[in-house]
LUMDONU-531020 format. One record per residue (C-alpha): residue number from 1; residue in three letters; x, y, z. Coordinates in Angstrom, 1 decimal, padded with zeros to 4 digits. Layout:
<nodes>
<NUM,'ALA',<X,Y,Z>>,
...
</nodes>
This chain:
<nodes>
<1,'MET',<072.9,159.6,099.9>>,
<2,'PRO',<071.9,155.8,098.8>>,
<3,'SER',<070.4,156.2,095.0>>,
<4,'PHE',<067.3,155.0,094.0>>,
<5,'GLN',<068.7,151.8,092.4>>,
<6,'THR',<070.8,150.7,095.5>>,
<7,'VAL',<067.5,151.1,097.8>>,
<8,'PHE',<065.5,148.7,095.2>>,
<9,'ARG',<068.3,146.2,094.9>>,
<10,'ALA',<068.6,146.0,098.9>>,
<11,'VAL',<064.4,145.8,098.8>>,
<12,'VAL',<064.6,142.8,096.3>>,
<13,'MET',<067.2,141.0,098.2>>,
<14,'VAL',<065.0,141.3,100.9>>,
<15,'ALA',<061.7,139.8,099.9>>,
<16,'VAL',<063.3,136.8,097.7>>,
<17,'GLY',<065.0,136.0,101.1>>,
<18,'ALA',<061.7,135.9,102.8>>,
<19,'VAL',<060.3,134.0,100.1>>,
<20,'ALA',<063.2,131.8,100.3>>,
<21,'VAL',<062.1,131.2,103.8>>,
<22,'LYS',<058.8,130.9,103.8>>,
<23,'GLY',<059.2,128.4,101.1>>,
<24,'TRP',<061.7,126.4,103.2>>,
<25,'HIS',<058.8,126.2,105.9>>,
<26,'LEU',<055.9,125.2,103.7>>,
<27,'TYR',<057.9,122.6,101.4>>,
<28,'GLY',<061.3,121.9,102.7>>,
<29,'PRO',<061.9,119.1,105.6>>,
<30,'THR',<060.8,119.5,108.9>>,
<31,'ASN',<063.5,120.4,111.6>>,
<32,'GLU',<063.9,116.7,112.8>>,
<33,'GLN',<064.4,115.8,109.2>>,
<34,'VAL',<067.2,118.3,108.2>>,
<35,'LYS',<068.7,116.9,111.9>>,
<36,'SER',<068.6,113.1,111.0>>,
<37,'ALA',<070.8,114.2,107.8>>,
<38,'VAL',<073.1,116.4,108.8>>,
<39,'ALA',<073.8,113.7,112.1>>,
<40,'HIS',<074.2,110.7,109.0>>,
<41,'ALA',<076.6,113.0,107.3>>,
<42,'VAL',<078.2,113.6,110.1>>,
<43,'GLU',<078.5,110.1,111.0>>,
<44,'VAL',<079.8,109.0,107.4>>,
<45,'MET',<082.7,111.7,107.3>>,
<46,'GLN',<083.6,110.5,110.9>>,
<47,'SER',<083.6,107.0,109.9>>,
<48,'ALA',<085.7,107.9,106.3>>,
<49,'ILE',<088.3,110.0,108.3>>,
<50,'GLN',<088.8,107.3,110.8>>,
<51,'SER',<089.1,104.6,108.0>>,
<52,'ARG',<091.4,106.7,106.2>>,
<53,'GLN',<094.0,107.1,109.1>>,
<54,'GLN',<093.8,103.7,109.7>>,
<55,'ALA',<094.9,103.1,106.3>>,
<56,'THR',<097.3,105.3,105.8>>,
<57,'ALA',<098.8,104.2,109.6>>,
<58,'ALA',<099.4,100.8,108.1>>,
<59,'VAL',<100.9,102.0,104.4>>,
<60,'PRO',<104.5,102.9,105.2>>,
<61,'ASP',<105.8,105.9,103.0>>,
<62,'PRO',<106.8,104.7,099.5>>,
<63,'ARG',<109.3,107.9,099.7>>,
<64,'VAL',<111.0,106.7,102.5>>,
<65,'ALA',<113.4,103.9,101.7>>,
<66,'PRO',<113.3,101.5,104.7>>,
<67,'PRO',<117.1,100.3,105.7>>,
<68,'ALA',<118.3,097.4,104.7>>,
<69,'VAL',<117.8,094.7,107.0>>,
<70,'ALA',<117.5,090.7,107.2>>,
<71,'PRO',<114.9,089.0,106.2>>,
<72,'ARG',<111.7,088.2,108.8>>,
<73,'ILE',<110.4,085.3,108.5>>,
<74,'VAL',<107.4,084.3,110.8>>,
<75,'PRO',<107.1,080.9,111.5>>,
<76,'PRO',<103.8,079.2,110.8>>,
<77,'ALA',<101.2,078.4,113.1>>,
<78,'ALA',<101.1,074.4,112.8>>,
<79,'PRO',<103.8,072.5,111.4>>,
<80,'LEU',<104.6,072.1,107.7>>,
<81,'VAL',<105.1,067.9,108.1>>,
<82,'GLN',<102.9,066.1,110.3>>,
<83,'ALA',<104.3,063.0,112.0>>,
<84,'GLU',<102.9,059.6,111.1>>,
<85,'ALA',<101.5,057.1,113.1>>,
<86,'PRO',<104.3,054.1,113.3>>,
<87,'LYS',<103.5,051.5,110.8>>,
<88,'LEU',<103.2,047.9,111.6>>,
<89,'LEU',<104.9,044.9,109.5>>,
<90,'PRO',<102.7,042.4,108.3>>,
<91,'ASP',<104.6,039.4,109.4>>,
<92,'SER',<105.8,040.6,112.9>>,
<93,'GLY',<103.0,041.0,114.7>>,
<94,'ALA',<103.0,044.3,116.5>>,
<95,'MET',<106.7,045.1,115.7>>,
<96,'PRO',<106.4,048.9,114.6>>,
<97,'VAL',<108.4,050.2,111.8>>,
<98,'VAL',<110.4,053.3,112.3>>,
<99,'GLU',<111.7,055.5,109.4>>,
<100,'THR',<115.4,056.9,110.0>>,
<101,'ALA',<115.6,059.3,106.8>>,
<102,'SER',<112.8,061.5,106.7>>,
<103,'PRO',<112.6,063.7,103.4>>,
<104,'PRO',<114.0,067.3,104.1>>,
<105,'LEU',<111.5,069.8,105.2>>,
<106,'ALA',<110.2,072.2,102.0>>,
<107,'SER',<111.0,075.5,104.3>>,
<108,'ASP',<114.5,074.1,104.6>>,
<109,'ARG',<115.3,075.7,101.1>>,
<110,'ILE',<114.4,079.1,102.2>>,
<111,'PRO',<117.7,080.3,103.4>>,
<112,'GLU',<119.3,079.2,099.7>>,
<113,'LEU',<116.4,080.9,097.9>>,
<114,'MET',<117.0,084.1,100.0>>,
<115,'THR',<120.8,083.6,099.3>>,
<116,'ARG',<119.8,083.8,095.5>>,
<117,'LEU',<117.9,087.1,095.7>>,
<118,'GLN',<120.5,088.9,097.7>>,
<119,'LYS',<122.8,087.7,094.7>>,
<120,'LEU',<120.0,089.2,092.3>>,
<121,'GLY',<120.2,092.2,094.6>>,
<122,'ALA',<116.9,092.0,096.0>>,
<123,'ALA',<115.7,094.3,099.5>>,
<124,'ASP',<113.3,094.5,101.9>>,
<125,'THR',<112.3,090.5,101.9>>,
<126,'ASN',<109.5,089.8,104.2>>,
<127,'LEU',<107.8,086.6,104.3>>,
<128,'ALA',<104.4,086.2,106.9>>,
<129,'PRO',<101.5,084.4,106.9>>,
<130,'TRP',<098.5,086.1,105.1>>,
<131,'GLY',<095.0,085.6,104.4>>,
<132,'SER',<092.0,085.7,106.7>>,
<133,'GLY',<092.8,082.4,108.5>>,
<134,'GLY',<096.4,083.0,108.3>>,
<135,'ASN',<096.5,079.7,105.6>>,
<136,'LEU',<098.1,081.5,103.1>>,
<137,'TYR',<102.4,082.8,103.0>>,
<138,'ARG',<103.2,086.2,101.3>>,
<139,'PHE',<106.6,087.0,100.4>>,
<140,'SER',<107.9,090.0,099.1>>,
<141,'CYS',<111.0,092.0,098.4>>,
<142,'ARG',<112.4,095.1,096.2>>,
<143,'ALA',<114.6,094.3,093.3>>,
<144,'PRO',<117.1,097.8,091.9>>,
<145,'LEU',<117.0,098.2,088.1>>,
<146,'ALA',<120.3,097.8,086.5>>,
<147,'ASN',<120.8,100.9,084.9>>,
<148,'ALA',<119.3,102.7,087.7>>,
<149,'PRO',<120.0,101.3,091.1>>,
<150,'ALA',<118.2,104.0,093.0>>,
<151,'MET',<114.9,102.8,091.4>>,
<152,'THR',<113.5,099.6,092.7>>,
<153,'GLN',<110.5,097.2,091.0>>,
<154,'HIS',<108.5,095.4,093.5>>,
<155,'PHE',<107.6,091.8,093.5>>,
<156,'GLU',<105.4,089.6,095.7>>,
<157,'SER',<103.5,086.5,095.7>>,
<158,'VAL',<101.2,084.7,097.7>>,
<159,'ALA',<101.0,081.0,098.1>>,
<160,'ALA',<099.8,078.2,100.2>>,
<161,'ALA',<103.4,077.0,101.6>>,
<162,'PRO',<106.0,080.0,102.3>>,
<163,'GLU',<108.2,078.3,100.2>>,
<164,'VAL',<106.7,078.1,097.1>>,
<165,'ALA',<105.5,081.9,097.7>>,
<166,'VAL',<109.5,082.6,097.9>>,
<167,'GLU',<110.3,080.2,094.8>>,
<168,'GLN',<108.0,082.3,092.8>>,
<169,'VAL',<109.4,085.7,093.6>>,
<170,'VAL',<112.6,084.4,092.9>>,
<171,'ALA',<111.4,083.0,089.6>>,
<172,'LYS',<109.9,086.3,088.6>>,
<173,'VAL',<113.0,088.3,089.9>>,
<174,'GLU',<115.1,085.9,087.5>>,
<175,'ALA',<113.3,086.7,084.6>>,
<176,'TRP',<113.2,090.4,085.0>>,
<177,'ARG',<116.6,090.4,085.1>>,
<178,'VAL',<116.9,088.4,082.1>>,
<179,'ALA',<114.3,090.5,080.4>>,
<180,'GLN',<116.4,093.7,081.8>>,
<181,'ARG',<119.6,092.4,079.9>>,
<182,'ASP',<118.0,091.8,076.7>>,
<183,'VAL',<116.2,094.9,076.0>>,
<184,'GLY',<120.5,096.3,075.5>>,
<185,'THR',<120.7,093.2,073.1>>,
<186,'LEU',<120.0,093.3,069.4>>,
<187,'ARG',<118.7,090.6,068.2>>,
<188,'TYR',<118.9,089.4,064.5>>,
</nodes>
């Protein structure tokens, strides 16, 4: 048989529950407000989960190293150098001047810069349009540490021209290599 103390505790719990329910009905939100709040919370959670899934789907796992491949170069949407209209000679009436020697395109330097990066040990090079309008270029790569080749450092740059983005990364990698070499050197 339950003791008096057990029965008293049960009665107090039922009374507190009844007071809480009655207080909720008198002073709490209406059923419509509760439904609205729950529906809003569910929407927020679903959108957060969807954005999280999209973000994780777009970002590769950094622990898994992708295989080394040739650099991907995405061609620009518009030509880098636009052709000019022929110029007219002032004394000849309407004879157009045709210039045969055109300056080399700056994008012709990209293979040379990529070769320099490969000599520095860079891997996973990627050049692609960047920004909302695609009018910028982002170049990125990874370079191994000199004393721990399994560990790498990430380098990237964004610029208005693709060759400038690659040049900036080459400069960063070269400076980093010099700094790594100088760390082990004693200076007097």
